[in-house]
N, C-alpha and C positions, 0 to 999 in steps of 0.2 A: 631397269635399270638403266635412257636414253641417253650426252654427249658432248669436251672442249679442252683447250690447251693455251700456252702463252709464250711470251718472248721478252727481251730486255733492252734497255737503252744504255749505250756506252758513249762517253766522251772519248773520241779517238785521240791517239797520240799526237796527231797533227794539231788538234785543237788545243792541246796543252803544251805545244812547242817542243815535242820530242819526235825525232825521226823514227820511222818504223817500216816494217815490210808492208807491201801493198796488200789490200784486201783480196781474199779469194774471189775470183770472178764468179758472179752468180750467187755468192753467199749472202747471208743476211746479217751476220755479225762481223764487225770489224775486228782486226787483230788486237788483242789486249783488252783489258777491262779497266774500270776505274771505280772510285768511291761512289760515283753518282749512279751506278748501274741499277736499273730496275727491270728485271726479267721475270715475267709472270706467265705461268702455265695455268690455264683454266679448263677443267673438265666440266663443261656446262651440261649437266645431265637432266633428264626429265624428273628424276626423283631427288637427286642430290647434286650440289655443286662443290667441287674441290678446287682449291687454289694452291699452287706450288710456287715458291720463290727460290730462285737459284741460290744455292749456298745455304739455304735454311730448311728446305724440304717442304712438306705439306703443312701449310699454315692455316687452312680453313677447310672444314668439311661440314656443310650444313644443308638442310633440305631446300630444294628450289621452290620456295613458297613465299608469297608476299601478301601481307594484309593491308587493305586499302580502305580509307574512309570514303564511303559512297558520296557524301555531300561535297567534300572538298577535293577529292581525288588524291589526297596526300597519303604517303606511305606511313602506316602505323607500326608495322613490324616486318622483319625479314628473317628467313631461316628458321631456326628451332622455335623461336617465339611465335612466329607466324603459323608454323605447322600445328602447334598446340591449339590454335584457334579454329582449325578446319572443322566444320560441322558444329561449332559452338558459338558462333558470332551472332550479335544482335543484328537487326535489320540495317543499322547504319554502317556496319563494317562487313567487308567480304574478303575471304582468304582465297587467293588465286594461285594456281600453279601455272606460270606463264609459258611453260614448255609442254608440248604434247607430242608423243611419238618421236621424241628426239629432236624436234625442231621448234622454232619459236612460234607460239600461237598468239601471244600478245606482245607486240614490239615494245610499247612504252613501258610496260611493267618489267619486261626483261631488262631493259636499259636501266631502270631504277635499281633492280636487284644487282646487276653487275656493278653499278657505281658504288653501291653500298659495300659489296664484297671487296672491291679493289681498294676502297678507302680504308676498310677494316684491316687489310694486311699491310698497307703502307702508312698507317697512322703514325708510326714512330719516326718517319722520315721528316727531318726538320726543313728540308727544301723539297717541295713537291716537283717531281719529274714525271712526265707522262711515260708510262711503261710501254714497251713493245710486248705484244701478247700473242701467244700461240693458242688457238682454240681448237679443241677436238670436236669433230663433226661426224655424224653417221656417213658411211661411204655411199649411201643411196640417196642423199638429198639432192635437190635441184639447184641450179645456179641462182634462182631467186631466193631460195632458202639460205644459200651460202652468203649472198649479199646481205640478207637480214641479220645474220650472225655478225658479219663484218661491221655493218652500220651500228648495231647495238653496242658492240665493243668500243668502237670509235666514239660514239656519243657518250659512253660511260667514262671516257678519259684515256683510252689507249692511243699511243702515238702511231704505231703500225700494227696491223693484224695479220697473222699468218694462220693457215689452217692445216690440220693433219687429220687423216682418216682415223677414226677410233680403233678399228682392228689393227692398224699399223702401230699406233701408240701402245695398245695393249700388248702386242707381240714384243715390242721393245721393252715394255715394263716387266714382262716375265723373263726377259733375258734370252729370247730366241734370236738366233743369228740371221736376222732378216736380210743382211747384205750379201749373204752367200748364195750360190746357185741351187742349194738344196731347198726342198719344199717344207714350209712350216704352216700348219693349219691352226687357226684360232677361232673360238666361238665366244663372243662377248655378249652376254645377256644382261641388258640394263633394265631400266624402268619402262622405257618407251619403245626401244628397238632391240632386235637381236641381229648382231653382225657376225657373219660367217665368212672367213677369208682364207685363201691360200696365198702365202707370201714367199717371194724369192727375188733375189737381186734388188732389194730395196723397193720393190713394187708389188702391187696386188695383182696376182695372175688371174684369179677368179674370185668372185665374192657374191654373196647373197645378203641383202639387207631387207628384213621384214619388220613391220611395225606390230609385232606380237612379242611381248616380253612380260616383265613383272606386273605392269598395270592390268594387262589382260587376265593374268592369273587371279589378281584380286577381284576383278569384275566377275570372273567365272564363279568365285565363291559367293559373291553378293547375290548373283542370279540363282545359284543353287539353293540358298537359304530362303530366298523369296518364293521359289517355285515349290519346294518340298516342305517347308515349315511355315510358310506365310509370315516370315519374319524379315523385316527390313533392317539392314545394318549399313554402317558407313565404310568407306574405303580403308580407314585406319584399322577398324576392327577386322576387316577381311585380311589385311596384311598381317595382323597379329595371329590370326588363325593359320594363315599360310606358313608363317615362321614356326609356330608352335607344333602343329600336327600335320602340316602339309607335306606331301611327298609325291614323287613321280613313279615310284617302284614299290612293290610290297615290302613292308618293314618287318623285322623280327619283333619289334616292340610297338605294336599298334596301341594307340591311345585314344581317349575321349576328352572332350573339352566342353565346358559350359559357355554358351554364347548369349549375350544380352542384346536385345534389339527391340523393335516396335512391331507389335502384331498388326499386320496389314488390315485385317478384318475389323478388329475392335479398336485399334488405335492405342491400345494400352501396352506399356512396356512388358516384355516377355523374356523368359529365359528358357533356352532349349539346350539339349546335350547332343553333340554331333560326334561321330566316330571318324578317325583318320582315314579309314577306307572310303567313307563317303566324300571326304574332301579330295582324296586322290582321284576318285571317279569324276568329280566336278571339274578337275584340272586337265582331264584327258584331251579335250579338243585343242586348247592352246599349246599344250605340250607336244602333241603329235604334229601340229603345224611347224613347230621348231625342228622336230625330228625330220620331217619331210624336207625342210629347207637345208638341213645338213646333208641329206642324201643328194639333193640337187647340186649343192656345191661340190660334192665328191664326184658326181657325174661329169661336171664341167672341168675337172682337174686334169691337166695333161698327164699321160701315163708315167713319164719319168718322175714327175713330182709326186704322183700317187704312190709310187714305190717308196719314196722318202717318208711319206706320211704313215705307211704301214710300219716302218721301223721306228719313227719318232713318236707317233701317236698324235692326238689332238689335245690342245690345251684349252681349258674353259676358264673364262674370267667374267667379271661383272657380278652384281648382287644376285641375279637370277641363278647363277651356277651353284649357289648355296642351298637351293631346294634339294632336300634329301632324296637320294635315289636317282636324281637326274643323270649323273655321270654313269651309274650302273645301267640305266635304261639305254643311253646312247651307246654304251659299250656292247650291249646285247644287240642293238639294232644295226650297228655298223661293223661289228667284229674287229674293232680297232682299239688300241690303248687310249683311255681317256684320263687326263690328268687335270685336277682342279688346283689353281694357284693358291698358295697359302693365304694371300691377302687379295682376294679377287676384286674387292670394292675399290682399291686404289691403283690397280694395274695401269689404267689409262693415264692418269695424271703422273704416275711414276715414270711411265714411258716418255711422256712429254718432257719431264724433268731431265731425263737422260739425253734427250735431243738437245736441250739447252746446254748441258754440261759438255757435250762433244759435238759442236755444230759442224766441224769439218767432216765428221763421219756421216752425219745425218741430214745436212742442209738440203740435199736434193729430195728429201722426203716431203718437205714443207712446200706449200703453195701460198703465194700472197694473193689474197682476195682482191679483185679489181674493183 
């Protein structure tokens, strides 16, 4: 489930001939707003992209997929329509996921996708104004990867681009008091990355960012069926299996599921029946990688903050946290309270929206990409 956010444009009071108080030094939004404001938060994730507009909420939630005509290089479809084409396109069309492991893998396609999404949410504005954008990024990406995010957003039409770490945005989205001196721990499991962070005083005290998340769980299921049943399936089928009968911990209601794929030996379509316990076994390696990363983050946590986490527990967000039994497994492995947010898929973009709604409180959390 990998990562982004946004910002907005104001006509200042000075520009419209009205006296006002000076801007907050170091801030990114001038005092007061106007009719012309465009503030956009973008959670640019490996699996899905969400766009939040200040005052309106989440206006877009679509897969991060683009379908392109191979001959002309032109975009044929974006989002839900493009995702439906994955694994089903003729030779002349290719469906691409331009982000991998939470970062940009194809710069030009990402730019086209962002341009499409930004135009979609601003299409009702009769005067086009370049928005200021906050983009959520994984905490472990490099400066080169940060510049790629900035350049893609600017090329897609953003006036200014600001970045916020995904675990920080997720913590704000679930309502954790990140600006207090008490310790708050969050686990954000997306499509491409798992972000684990301990937050206090509006900063990340310790964090672990690993590129093991929802996509790796899907790939583990693909490899399991290939090895044990000689059946080849696609990523979308693997995702359906994970959602339907996948789990990280033994369940009281174990189930079976029929899976359709292609026989590797004969090349003929084939149907097999798999059990939820088999799927759970196939997921053990990536799941234990995530558990080990949580242990490492706890080991790096200062003792005073660790005592806060014992009392408050750990909050899980992101689509990966919806895997059944994962919270129970982590509870058993860490002996700490584990809480899954009610809407884990939207925590990051909701947090970025709160940053826009209260810039004086959160402005120092953002960084402007150079």
